[in-house]
PDB file of N, CA, C and O in Angstrom:
ATOM      1  N   UNK A   1     -15.437  26.190  -7.672  1.00  0.00           N
ATOM      2  CA  UNK A   1     -14.312  25.396  -7.226  1.00  0.00           C
ATOM      3  C   UNK A   1     -14.260  24.135  -8.091  1.00  0.00           C
ATOM      4  O   UNK A   1     -15.298  23.605  -8.490  1.00  0.00           O
ATOM      5  N   UNK A   2     -13.043  23.659  -8.378  1.00  0.00           N
ATOM      6  CA  UNK A   2     -12.882  22.430  -9.154  1.00  0.00           C
ATOM      7  C   UNK A   2     -12.654  21.235  -8.227  1.00  0.00           C
ATOM      8  O   UNK A   2     -12.141  21.382  -7.118  1.00  0.00           O
ATOM      9  N   UNK A   3     -13.035  20.080  -8.690  1.00  0.00           N
ATOM     10  CA  UNK A   3     -12.880  18.841  -7.932  1.00  0.00           C
ATOM     11  C   UNK A   3     -11.423  18.604  -7.542  1.00  0.00           C
ATOM     12  O   UNK A   3     -11.151  18.061  -6.471  1.00  0.00           O
ATOM     13  N   UNK A   4     -10.498  19.001  -8.388  1.00  0.00           N
ATOM     14  CA  UNK A   4      -9.071  18.794  -8.120  1.00  0.00           C
ATOM     15  C   UNK A   4      -8.569  19.592  -6.915  1.00  0.00           C
ATOM     16  O   UNK A   4      -7.488  19.303  -6.402  1.00  0.00           O
ATOM     17  N   UNK A   5      -9.326  20.584  -6.455  1.00  0.00           N
ATOM     18  CA  UNK A   5      -8.922  21.435  -5.335  1.00  0.00           C
ATOM     19  C   UNK A   5      -9.332  20.882  -3.971  1.00  0.00           C
ATOM     20  O   UNK A   5      -8.878  21.390  -2.946  1.00  0.00           O
ATOM     21  N   UNK A   6     -10.180  19.855  -3.935  1.00  0.00           N
ATOM     22  CA  UNK A   6     -10.653  19.306  -2.659  1.00  0.00           C
ATOM     23  C   UNK A   6      -9.555  18.555  -1.923  1.00  0.00           C
ATOM     24  O   UNK A   6      -8.603  18.062  -2.527  1.00  0.00           O
ATOM     25  N   UNK A   7      -9.705  18.481  -0.621  1.00  0.00           N
ATOM     26  CA  UNK A   7      -8.799  17.690   0.207  1.00  0.00           C
ATOM     27  C   UNK A   7      -9.478  16.367   0.539  1.00  0.00           C
ATOM     28  O   UNK A   7     -10.706  16.291   0.575  1.00  0.00           O
ATOM     29  N   UNK A   8      -8.696  15.337   0.779  1.00  0.00           N
ATOM     30  CA  UNK A   8      -9.282  14.035   1.131  1.00  0.00           C
ATOM     31  C   UNK A   8     -10.236  14.132   2.324  1.00  0.00           C
ATOM     32  O   UNK A   8      -9.957  14.819   3.307  1.00  0.00           O
ATOM     33  N   UNK A   9     -11.357  13.435   2.217  1.00  0.00           N
ATOM     34  CA  UNK A   9     -12.365  13.430   3.263  1.00  0.00           C
ATOM     35  C   UNK A   9     -13.469  14.443   3.039  1.00  0.00           C
ATOM     36  O   UNK A   9     -14.479  14.421   3.743  1.00  0.00           O
ATOM     37  N   UNK A  10     -13.295  15.335   2.067  1.00  0.00           N
ATOM     38  CA  UNK A  10     -14.302  16.367   1.809  1.00  0.00           C
ATOM     39  C   UNK A  10     -15.391  15.823   0.889  1.00  0.00           C
ATOM     40  O   UNK A  10     -15.119  15.048  -0.029  1.00  0.00           O
ATOM     41  N   UNK A  11     -16.611  16.239   1.148  1.00  0.00           N
ATOM     42  CA  UNK A  11     -17.724  15.850   0.283  1.00  0.00           C
ATOM     43  C   UNK A  11     -18.034  17.004  -0.665  1.00  0.00           C
ATOM     44  O   UNK A  11     -17.609  18.137  -0.438  1.00  0.00           O
ATOM     45  N   UNK A  12     -18.776  16.707  -1.726  1.00  0.00           N
ATOM     46  CA  UNK A  12     -19.058  17.716  -2.736  1.00  0.00           C
ATOM     47  C   UNK A  12     -20.359  17.401  -3.454  1.00  0.00           C
ATOM     48  O   UNK A  12     -20.897  16.298  -3.354  1.00  0.00           O
ATOM     49  N   UNK A  13     -20.843  18.380  -4.168  1.00  0.00           N
ATOM     50  CA  UNK A  13     -21.982  18.213  -5.073  1.00  0.00           C
ATOM     51  C   UNK A  13     -21.520  18.715  -6.442  1.00  0.00           C
ATOM     52  O   UNK A  13     -20.957  19.805  -6.547  1.00  0.00           O
ATOM     53  N   UNK A  14     -21.757  17.927  -7.481  1.00  0.00           N
ATOM     54  CA  UNK A  14     -21.342  18.301  -8.830  1.00  0.00           C
ATOM     55  C   UNK A  14     -22.203  19.449  -9.325  1.00  0.00           C
ATOM     56  O   UNK A  14     -23.430  19.415  -9.241  1.00  0.00           O
ATOM     57  N   UNK A  15     -21.523  20.472  -9.847  1.00  0.00           N
ATOM     58  CA  UNK A  15     -22.228  21.597 -10.452  1.00  0.00           C
ATOM     59  C   UNK A  15     -22.294  21.433 -11.962  1.00  0.00           C
ATOM     60  O   UNK A  15     -23.374  21.376 -12.548  1.00  0.00           O
ATOM     61  N   UNK A  16     -21.107  21.357 -12.591  1.00  0.00           N
ATOM     62  CA  UNK A  16     -21.060  21.319 -14.040  1.00  0.00           C
ATOM     63  C   UNK A  16     -19.772  20.648 -14.500  1.00  0.00           C
ATOM     64  O   UNK A  16     -18.715  20.841 -13.899  1.00  0.00           O
ATOM     65  N   UNK A  17     -19.863  19.869 -15.555  1.00  0.00           N
ATOM     66  CA  UNK A  17     -18.680  19.289 -16.196  1.00  0.00           C
ATOM     67  C   UNK A  17     -18.316  20.227 -17.340  1.00  0.00           C
ATOM     68  O   UNK A  17     -19.119  20.459 -18.244  1.00  0.00           O
ATOM     69  N   UNK A  18     -17.098  20.766 -17.293  1.00  0.00           N
ATOM     70  CA  UNK A  18     -16.685  21.820 -18.209  1.00  0.00           C
ATOM     71  C   UNK A  18     -16.044  21.314 -19.501  1.00  0.00           C
ATOM     72  O   UNK A  18     -15.310  22.055 -20.155  1.00  0.00           O
ATOM     73  N   UNK A  19     -16.306  20.097 -19.864  1.00  0.00           N
ATOM     74  CA  UNK A  19     -15.747  19.536 -21.096  1.00  0.00           C
ATOM     75  C   UNK A  19     -16.816  18.681 -21.766  1.00  0.00           C
ATOM     76  O   UNK A  19     -17.602  18.009 -21.098  1.00  0.00           O
ATOM     77  N   UNK A  20     -16.832  18.716 -23.069  1.00  0.00           N
ATOM     78  CA  UNK A  20     -17.785  17.902 -23.817  1.00  0.00           C
ATOM     79  C   UNK A  20     -17.062  16.758 -24.496  1.00  0.00           C
ATOM     80  O   UNK A  20     -16.016  16.303 -24.034  1.00  0.00           O
ATOM     81  N   UNK A  21     -17.621  16.309 -25.576  1.00  0.00           N
ATOM     82  CA  UNK A  21     -16.992  15.256 -26.361  1.00  0.00           C
ATOM     83  C   UNK A  21     -16.897  13.949 -25.609  1.00  0.00           C
ATOM     84  O   UNK A  21     -17.700  13.658 -24.723  1.00  0.00           O
ATOM     85  N   UNK A  22     -15.897  13.166 -25.983  1.00  0.00           N
ATOM     86  CA  UNK A  22     -15.726  11.827 -25.411  1.00  0.00           C
ATOM     87  C   UNK A  22     -15.423  11.871 -23.917  1.00  0.00           C
ATOM     88  O   UNK A  22     -15.937  11.048 -23.160  1.00  0.00           O
ATOM     89  N   UNK A  23     -14.598  12.818 -23.486  1.00  0.00           N
ATOM     90  CA  UNK A  23     -14.245  12.908 -22.060  1.00  0.00           C
ATOM     91  C   UNK A  23     -15.472  13.285 -21.237  1.00  0.00           C
ATOM     92  O   UNK A  23     -15.727  12.687 -20.192  1.00  0.00           O
ATOM     93  N   UNK A  24     -16.230  14.274 -21.704  1.00  0.00           N
ATOM     94  CA  UNK A  24     -17.442  14.677 -20.989  1.00  0.00           C
ATOM     95  C   UNK A  24     -18.455  13.553 -20.891  1.00  0.00           C
ATOM     96  O   UNK A  24     -19.094  13.374 -19.855  1.00  0.00           O
ATOM     97  N   UNK A  25     -18.602  12.794 -21.972  1.00  0.00           N
ATOM     98  CA  UNK A  25     -19.539  11.661 -21.974  1.00  0.00           C
ATOM     99  C   UNK A  25     -19.071  10.585 -20.994  1.00  0.00           C
ATOM    100  O   UNK A  25     -19.876  10.012 -20.259  1.00  0.00           O
ATOM    101  N   UNK A  26     -17.758  10.314 -20.990  1.00  0.00           N
ATOM    102  CA  UNK A  26     -17.228   9.289 -20.084  1.00  0.00           C
ATOM    103  C   UNK A  26     -17.427   9.707 -18.630  1.00  0.00           C
ATOM    104  O   UNK A  26     -17.794   8.880 -17.795  1.00  0.00           O
ATOM    105  N   UNK A  27     -17.189  10.985 -18.318  1.00  0.00           N
ATOM    106  CA  UNK A  27     -17.393  11.462 -16.942  1.00  0.00           C
ATOM    107  C   UNK A  27     -18.869  11.353 -16.550  1.00  0.00           C
ATOM    108  O   UNK A  27     -19.179  10.950 -15.429  1.00  0.00           O
ATOM    109  N   UNK A  28     -19.774  11.705 -17.454  1.00  0.00           N
ATOM    110  CA  UNK A  28     -21.213  11.577 -17.179  1.00  0.00           C
ATOM    111  C   UNK A  28     -21.586  10.114 -16.954  1.00  0.00           C
ATOM    112  O   UNK A  28     -22.370   9.804 -16.058  1.00  0.00           O
ATOM    113  N   UNK A  29     -21.029   9.218 -17.764  1.00  0.00           N
ATOM    114  CA  UNK A  29     -21.300   7.783 -17.606  1.00  0.00           C
ATOM    115  C   UNK A  29     -20.813   7.263 -16.252  1.00  0.00           C
ATOM    116  O   UNK A  29     -21.387   6.321 -15.705  1.00  0.00           O
ATOM    117  N   UNK A  30     -19.756   7.876 -15.711  1.00  0.00           N
ATOM    118  CA  UNK A  30     -19.221   7.457 -14.411  1.00  0.00           C
ATOM    119  C   UNK A  30     -20.021   8.054 -13.254  1.00  0.00           C
ATOM    120  O   UNK A  30     -19.781   7.695 -12.101  1.00  0.00           O
ATOM    121  N   UNK A  31     -20.962   8.953 -13.532  1.00  0.00           N
ATOM    122  CA  UNK A  31     -21.803   9.495 -12.473  1.00  0.00           C
ATOM    123  C   UNK A  31     -21.641  10.970 -12.216  1.00  0.00           C
ATOM    124  O   UNK A  31     -22.322  11.514 -11.346  1.00  0.00           O
ATOM    125  N   UNK A  32     -20.759  11.644 -12.941  1.00  0.00           N
ATOM    126  CA  UNK A  32     -20.541  13.073 -12.733  1.00  0.00           C
ATOM    127  C   UNK A  32     -21.568  13.875 -13.517  1.00  0.00           C
ATOM    128  O   UNK A  32     -21.284  14.414 -14.588  1.00  0.00           O
ATOM    129  N   UNK A  33     -22.779  13.939 -12.949  1.00  0.00           N
ATOM    130  CA  UNK A  33     -23.863  14.723 -13.534  1.00  0.00           C
ATOM    131  C   UNK A  33     -24.303  15.762 -12.511  1.00  0.00           C
ATOM    132  O   UNK A  33     -24.080  15.597 -11.311  1.00  0.00           O
ATOM    133  N   UNK A  34     -24.922  16.820 -12.988  1.00  0.00           N
ATOM    134  CA  UNK A  34     -25.322  17.926 -12.120  1.00  0.00           C
ATOM    135  C   UNK A  34     -26.151  17.430 -10.930  1.00  0.00           C
ATOM    136  O   UNK A  34     -27.133  16.707 -11.098  1.00  0.00           O
ATOM    137  N   UNK A  35     -25.733  17.834  -9.729  1.00  0.00           N
ATOM    138  CA  UNK A  35     -26.448  17.483  -8.508  1.00  0.00           C
ATOM    139  C   UNK A  35     -25.963  16.210  -7.822  1.00  0.00           C
ATOM    140  O   UNK A  35     -26.327  15.956  -6.674  1.00  0.00           O
ATOM    141  N   UNK A  36     -25.151  15.410  -8.501  1.00  0.00           N
ATOM    142  CA  UNK A  36     -24.641  14.177  -7.888  1.00  0.00           C
ATOM    143  C   UNK A  36     -23.727  14.530  -6.717  1.00  0.00           C
ATOM    144  O   UNK A  36     -22.944  15.476  -6.795  1.00  0.00           O
ATOM    145  N   UNK A  37     -23.832  13.765  -5.638  1.00  0.00           N
ATOM    146  CA  UNK A  37     -23.003  14.017  -4.456  1.00  0.00           C
ATOM    147  C   UNK A  37     -21.950  12.936  -4.330  1.00  0.00           C
ATOM    148  O   UNK A  37     -22.180  11.777  -4.677  1.00  0.00           O
ATOM    149  N   UNK A  38     -20.789  13.332  -3.828  1.00  0.00           N
ATOM    150  CA  UNK A  38     -19.695  12.386  -3.683  1.00  0.00           C
ATOM    151  C   UNK A  38     -18.714  12.824  -2.618  1.00  0.00           C
ATOM    152  O   UNK A  38     -18.934  13.803  -1.905  1.00  0.00           O
ATOM    153  N   UNK A  39     -17.634  12.083  -2.527  1.00  0.00           N
ATOM    154  CA  UNK A  39     -16.587  12.334  -1.534  1.00  0.00           C
ATOM    155  C   UNK A  39     -15.236  12.077  -2.181  1.00  0.00           C
ATOM    156  O   UNK A  39     -15.078  11.113  -2.931  1.00  0.00           O
ATOM    157  N   UNK A  40     -14.265  12.932  -1.898  1.00  0.00           N
ATOM    158  CA  UNK A  40     -12.897  12.669  -2.328  1.00  0.00           C
ATOM    159  C   UNK A  40     -12.272  11.783  -1.262  1.00  0.00           C
ATOM    160  O   UNK A  40     -12.081  12.219  -0.127  1.00  0.00           O
ATOM    161  N   UNK A  41     -11.957  10.559  -1.612  1.00  0.00           N
ATOM    162  CA  UNK A  41     -11.445   9.580  -0.659  1.00  0.00           C
ATOM    163  C   UNK A  41      -9.966   9.815  -0.399  1.00  0.00           C
ATOM    164  O   UNK A  41      -9.540   9.892   0.753  1.00  0.00           O
ATOM    165  N   UNK A  42      -9.173   9.932  -1.480  1.00  0.00           N
ATOM    166  CA  UNK A  42      -7.748  10.215  -1.311  1.00  0.00           C
ATOM    167  C   UNK A  42      -7.141  10.720  -2.605  1.00  0.00           C
ATOM    168  O   UNK A  42      -7.690  10.552  -3.694  1.00  0.00           O
ATOM    169  N   UNK A  43      -5.979  11.350  -2.438  1.00  0.00           N
ATOM    170  CA  UNK A  43      -5.205  11.857  -3.572  1.00  0.00           C
ATOM    171  C   UNK A  43      -3.917  11.069  -3.666  1.00  0.00           C
ATOM    172  O   UNK A  43      -3.275  10.792  -2.653  1.00  0.00           O
ATOM    173  N   UNK A  44      -3.541  10.709  -4.869  1.00  0.00           N
ATOM    174  CA  UNK A  44      -2.298   9.961  -5.069  1.00  0.00           C
ATOM    175  C   UNK A  44      -1.093  10.880  -4.895  1.00  0.00           C
ATOM    176  O   UNK A  44      -1.189  12.097  -5.054  1.00  0.00           O
ATOM    177  N   UNK A  45       0.003  10.288  -4.577  1.00  0.00           N
ATOM    178  CA  UNK A  45       1.274  10.975  -4.393  1.00  0.00           C
ATOM    179  C   UNK A  45       1.707  11.661  -5.695  1.00  0.00           C
ATOM    180  O   UNK A  45       1.419  11.165  -6.785  1.00  0.00           O
ATOM    181  N   UNK A  46       2.379  12.770  -5.582  1.00  0.00           N
ATOM    182  CA  UNK A  46       2.931  13.521  -6.712  1.00  0.00           C
ATOM    183  C   UNK A  46       1.878  13.940  -7.732  1.00  0.00           C
ATOM    184  O   UNK A  46       2.092  13.834  -8.940  1.00  0.00           O
ATOM    185  N   UNK A  47       0.751  14.411  -7.241  1.00  0.00           N
ATOM    186  CA  UNK A  47      -0.305  14.969  -8.093  1.00  0.00           C
ATOM    187  C   UNK A  47      -0.873  13.951  -9.080  1.00  0.00           C
ATOM    188  O   UNK A  47      -1.270  14.305 -10.190  1.00  0.00           O
ATOM    189  N   UNK A  48      -0.908  12.694  -8.669  1.00  0.00           N
ATOM    190  CA  UNK A  48      -1.478  11.632  -9.487  1.00  0.00           C
ATOM    191  C   UNK A  48      -2.996  11.673  -9.435  1.00  0.00           C
ATOM    192  O   UNK A  48      -3.565  12.710  -9.095  1.00  0.00           O
ATOM    193  N   UNK A  49      -3.667  10.574  -9.764  1.00  0.00           N
ATOM    194  CA  UNK A  49      -5.133  10.547  -9.793  1.00  0.00           C
ATOM    195  C   UNK A  49      -5.748  10.693  -8.403  1.00  0.00           C
ATOM    196  O   UNK A  49      -5.081  10.509  -7.384  1.00  0.00           O
ATOM    197  N   UNK A  50      -7.037  11.028  -8.391  1.00  0.00           N
ATOM    198  CA  UNK A  50      -7.784  11.144  -7.142  1.00  0.00           C
ATOM    199  C   UNK A  50      -8.814  10.023  -7.090  1.00  0.00           C
ATOM    200  O   UNK A  50      -9.384   9.641  -8.112  1.00  0.00           O
ATOM    201  N   UNK A  51      -9.044   9.502  -5.892  1.00  0.00           N
ATOM    202  CA  UNK A  51     -10.062   8.463  -5.701  1.00  0.00           C
ATOM    203  C   UNK A  51     -11.329   9.153  -5.231  1.00  0.00           C
ATOM    204  O   UNK A  51     -11.329   9.865  -4.227  1.00  0.00           O
ATOM    205  N   UNK A  52     -12.408   8.933  -5.967  1.00  0.00           N
ATOM    206  CA  UNK A  52     -13.698   9.564  -5.706  1.00  0.00           C
ATOM    207  C   UNK A  52     -14.716   8.482  -5.392  1.00  0.00           C
ATOM    208  O   UNK A  52     -14.722   7.427  -6.027  1.00  0.00           O
ATOM    209  N   UNK A  53     -15.576   8.738  -4.417  1.00  0.00           N
ATOM    210  CA  UNK A  53     -16.724   7.863  -4.148  1.00  0.00           C
ATOM    211  C   UNK A  53     -17.963   8.653  -4.571  1.00  0.00           C
ATOM    212  O   UNK A  53     -18.280   9.689  -3.987  1.00  0.00           O
ATOM    213  N   UNK A  54     -18.653   8.153  -5.585  1.00  0.00           N
ATOM    214  CA  UNK A  54     -19.833   8.843  -6.110  1.00  0.00           C
ATOM    215  C   UNK A  54     -20.865   7.800  -6.535  1.00  0.00           C
ATOM    216  O   UNK A  54     -20.526   6.812  -7.187  1.00  0.00           O
ATOM    217  N   UNK A  55     -22.100   8.021  -6.168  1.00  0.00           N
ATOM    218  CA  UNK A  55     -23.207   7.109  -6.505  1.00  0.00           C
ATOM    219  C   UNK A  55     -22.935   5.665  -6.107  1.00  0.00           C
ATOM    220  O   UNK A  55     -23.336   4.733  -6.803  1.00  0.00           O
ATOM    221  N   UNK A  56     -22.245   5.487  -4.972  1.00  0.00           N
ATOM    222  CA  UNK A  56     -21.988   4.157  -4.451  1.00  0.00           C
ATOM    223  C   UNK A  56     -20.803   3.436  -5.067  1.00  0.00           C
ATOM    224  O   UNK A  56     -20.573   2.264  -4.769  1.00  0.00           O
ATOM    225  N   UNK A  57     -20.044   4.117  -5.923  1.00  0.00           N
ATOM    226  CA  UNK A  57     -18.882   3.504  -6.580  1.00  0.00           C
ATOM    227  C   UNK A  57     -17.618   4.284  -6.232  1.00  0.00           C
ATOM    228  O   UNK A  57     -17.664   5.495  -6.019  1.00  0.00           O
ATOM    229  N   UNK A  58     -16.497   3.584  -6.177  1.00  0.00           N
ATOM    230  CA  UNK A  58     -15.198   4.227  -6.022  1.00  0.00           C
ATOM    231  C   UNK A  58     -14.530   4.273  -7.387  1.00  0.00           C
ATOM    232  O   UNK A  58     -14.435   3.257  -8.075  1.00  0.00           O
ATOM    233  N   UNK A  59     -14.066   5.460  -7.778  1.00  0.00           N
ATOM    234  CA  UNK A  59     -13.460   5.670  -9.081  1.00  0.00           C
ATOM    235  C   UNK A  59     -12.124   6.370  -8.936  1.00  0.00           C
ATOM    236  O   UNK A  59     -11.914   7.125  -7.987  1.00  0.00           O
ATOM    237  N   UNK A  60     -11.229   6.125  -9.861  1.00  0.00           N
ATOM    238  CA  UNK A  60     -10.003   6.899  -9.963  1.00  0.00           C
ATOM    239  C   UNK A  60     -10.164   7.836 -11.150  1.00  0.00           C
ATOM    240  O   UNK A  60     -10.527   7.413 -12.248  1.00  0.00           O
ATOM    241  N   UNK A  61      -9.892   9.110 -10.917  1.00  0.00           N
ATOM    242  CA  UNK A  61     -10.034  10.126 -11.956  1.00  0.00           C
ATOM    243  C   UNK A  61      -8.708  10.861 -12.090  1.00  0.00           C
ATOM    244  O   UNK A  61      -8.107  11.260 -11.093  1.00  0.00           O
ATOM    245  N   UNK A  62      -8.259  11.035 -13.317  1.00  0.00           N
ATOM    246  CA  UNK A  62      -7.039  11.813 -13.543  1.00  0.00           C
ATOM    247  C   UNK A  62      -7.228  13.216 -12.983  1.00  0.00           C
ATOM    248  O   UNK A  62      -8.312  13.790 -13.085  1.00  0.00           O
ATOM    249  N   UNK A  63      -6.193  13.756 -12.402  1.00  0.00           N
ATOM    250  CA  UNK A  63      -6.275  15.102 -11.840  1.00  0.00           C
ATOM    251  C   UNK A  63      -6.604  16.125 -12.935  1.00  0.00           C
ATOM    252  O   UNK A  63      -7.308  17.101 -12.676  1.00  0.00           O
ATOM    253  N   UNK A  64      -6.100  15.907 -14.153  1.00  0.00           N
ATOM    254  CA  UNK A  64      -6.407  16.824 -15.257  1.00  0.00           C
ATOM    255  C   UNK A  64      -7.905  16.819 -15.578  1.00  0.00           C
ATOM    256  O   UNK A  64      -8.453  17.850 -15.969  1.00  0.00           O
ATOM    257  N   UNK A  65      -8.563  15.685 -15.418  1.00  0.00           N
ATOM    258  CA  UNK A  65     -10.008  15.614 -15.637  1.00  0.00           C
ATOM    259  C   UNK A  65     -10.765  16.179 -14.443  1.00  0.00           C
ATOM    260  O   UNK A  65     -11.824  16.782 -14.614  1.00  0.00           O
ATOM    261  N   UNK A  66     -10.235  15.993 -13.232  1.00  0.00           N
ATOM    262  CA  UNK A  66     -10.879  16.540 -12.035  1.00  0.00           C
ATOM    263  C   UNK A  66     -10.914  18.072 -12.096  1.00  0.00           C
ATOM    264  O   UNK A  66     -11.802  18.693 -11.512  1.00  0.00           O
ATOM    265  N   UNK A  67      -9.952  18.680 -12.798  1.00  0.00           N
ATOM    266  CA  UNK A  67      -9.950  20.137 -12.963  1.00  0.00           C
ATOM    267  C   UNK A  67     -11.096  20.612 -13.849  1.00  0.00           C
ATOM    268  O   UNK A  67     -11.418  21.800 -13.850  1.00  0.00           O
ATOM    269  N   UNK A  68     -11.711  19.719 -14.594  1.00  0.00           N
ATOM    270  CA  UNK A  68     -12.784  20.071 -15.521  1.00  0.00           C
ATOM    271  C   UNK A  68     -14.172  19.881 -14.912  1.00  0.00           C
ATOM    272  O   UNK A  68     -15.180  20.027 -15.603  1.00  0.00           O
ATOM    273  N   UNK A  69     -14.226  19.555 -13.617  1.00  0.00           N
ATOM    274  CA  UNK A  69     -15.502  19.323 -12.940  1.00  0.00           C
ATOM    275  C   UNK A  69     -15.695  20.399 -11.881  1.00  0.00           C
ATOM    276  O   UNK A  69     -14.968  20.441 -10.889  1.00  0.00           O
ATOM    277  N   UNK A  70     -16.685  21.275 -12.097  1.00  0.00           N
ATOM    278  CA  UNK A  70     -17.027  22.299 -11.107  1.00  0.00           C
ATOM    279  C   UNK A  70     -17.880  21.657 -10.023  1.00  0.00           C
ATOM    280  O   UNK A  70     -18.815  20.907 -10.305  1.00  0.00           O
ATOM    281  N   UNK A  71     -17.536  21.970  -8.769  1.00  0.00           N
ATOM    282  CA  UNK A  71     -18.273  21.379  -7.650  1.00  0.00           C
ATOM    283  C   UNK A  71     -18.589  22.438  -6.601  1.00  0.00           C
ATOM    284  O   UNK A  71     -18.041  23.540  -6.609  1.00  0.00           O
ATOM    285  N   UNK A  72     -19.484  22.067  -5.708  1.00  0.00           N
ATOM    286  CA  UNK A  72     -19.767  22.846  -4.507  1.00  0.00           C
ATOM    287  C   UNK A  72     -19.291  21.985  -3.341  1.00  0.00           C
ATOM    288  O   UNK A  72     -19.810  20.893  -3.110  1.00  0.00           O
ATOM    289  N   UNK A  73     -18.297  22.489  -2.609  1.00  0.00           N
ATOM    290  CA  UNK A  73     -17.779  21.735  -1.459  1.00  0.00           C
ATOM    291  C   UNK A  73     -18.856  21.668  -0.391  1.00  0.00           C
ATOM    292  O   UNK A  73     -19.553  22.652  -0.142  1.00  0.00           O
ATOM    293  N   UNK A  74     -18.993  20.502   0.243  1.00  0.00           N
ATOM    294  CA  UNK A  74     -20.042  20.285   1.245  1.00  0.00           C
ATOM    295  C   UNK A  74     -19.486  20.080   2.640  1.00  0.00           C
ATOM    296  O   UNK A  74     -20.256  20.080   3.600  1.00  0.00           O
ATOM    297  N   UNK A  75     -18.182  19.906   2.794  1.00  0.00           N
ATOM    298  CA  UNK A  75     -17.595  19.716   4.117  1.00  0.00           C
ATOM    299  C   UNK A  75     -16.922  18.366   4.267  1.00  0.00           C
ATOM    300  O   UNK A  75     -16.864  17.574   3.326  1.00  0.00           O
ATOM    301  N   UNK A  76     -16.421  18.120   5.448  1.00  0.00           N
ATOM    302  CA  UNK A  76     -15.732  16.856   5.739  1.00  0.00           C
ATOM    303  C   UNK A  76     -16.775  15.796   6.050  1.00  0.00           C
ATOM    304  O   UNK A  76     -17.740  16.048   6.771  1.00  0.00           O
ATOM    305  N   UNK A  77     -16.567  14.589   5.489  1.00  0.00           N
ATOM    306  CA  UNK A  77     -17.503  13.504   5.764  1.00  0.00           C
ATOM    307  C   UNK A  77     -16.837  12.312   6.432  1.00  0.00           C
ATOM    308  O   UNK A  77     -17.511  11.506   7.073  1.00  0.00           O
ATOM    309  N   UNK A  78     -15.576  12.196   6.297  1.00  0.00           N
ATOM    310  CA  UNK A  78     -14.899  11.043   6.873  1.00  0.00           C
ATOM    311  C   UNK A  78     -13.431  11.336   7.075  1.00  0.00           C
ATOM    312  O   UNK A  78     -12.988  12.479   6.961  1.00  0.00           O
ATOM    313  N   UNK A  79     -12.698  10.316   7.370  1.00  0.00           N
ATOM    314  CA  UNK A  79     -11.263  10.491   7.570  1.00  0.00           C
ATOM    315  C   UNK A  79     -10.553  10.040   6.306  1.00  0.00           C
ATOM    316  O   UNK A  79     -10.145   8.884   6.194  1.00  0.00           O
ATOM    317  N   UNK A  80     -10.405  10.962   5.348  1.00  0.00           N
ATOM    318  CA  UNK A  80      -9.688  10.650   4.119  1.00  0.00           C
ATOM    319  C   UNK A  80      -8.201  10.595   4.381  1.00  0.00           C
ATOM    320  O   UNK A  80      -7.724  11.013   5.436  1.00  0.00           O
ATOM    321  N   UNK A  81      -7.480  10.079   3.418  1.00  0.00           N
ATOM    322  CA  UNK A  81      -6.041   9.907   3.588  1.00  0.00           C
ATOM    323  C   UNK A  81      -5.341  10.376   2.341  1.00  0.00           C
ATOM    324  O   UNK A  81      -5.756  10.035   1.233  1.00  0.00           O
ATOM    325  N   UNK A  82      -4.311  11.136   2.493  1.00  0.00           N
ATOM    326  CA  UNK A  82      -3.519  11.583   1.352  1.00  0.00           C
ATOM    327  C   UNK A  82      -2.262  10.746   1.277  1.00  0.00           C
ATOM    328  O   UNK A  82      -1.603  10.499   2.287  1.00  0.00           O
ATOM    329  N   UNK A  83      -1.937  10.316   0.081  1.00  0.00           N
ATOM    330  CA  UNK A  83      -0.715   9.511  -0.090  1.00  0.00           C
ATOM    331  C   UNK A  83       0.212  10.227  -1.012  1.00  0.00           C
ATOM    332  O   UNK A  83       1.302   9.733  -1.298  1.00  0.00           O
TER     333      UNK A  83
END
């Protein structure tokens, strides 16, 4: 499953980042490494960026980049909100 498929409030564990180069390095620097756990806080209106909470930080990630992150869904953790 890709990160872009999660619904707000769902938690996840990172499996693999499916892109290398500069984008892959930037995602790794932001905390998207194998085994890292996080939560999708909310999705922006009209398929915009997603807000992710990972390693104690809140990040905005382009939906196109979220499609490049394989995850294992872990369930609902809070009351996320979709806008």
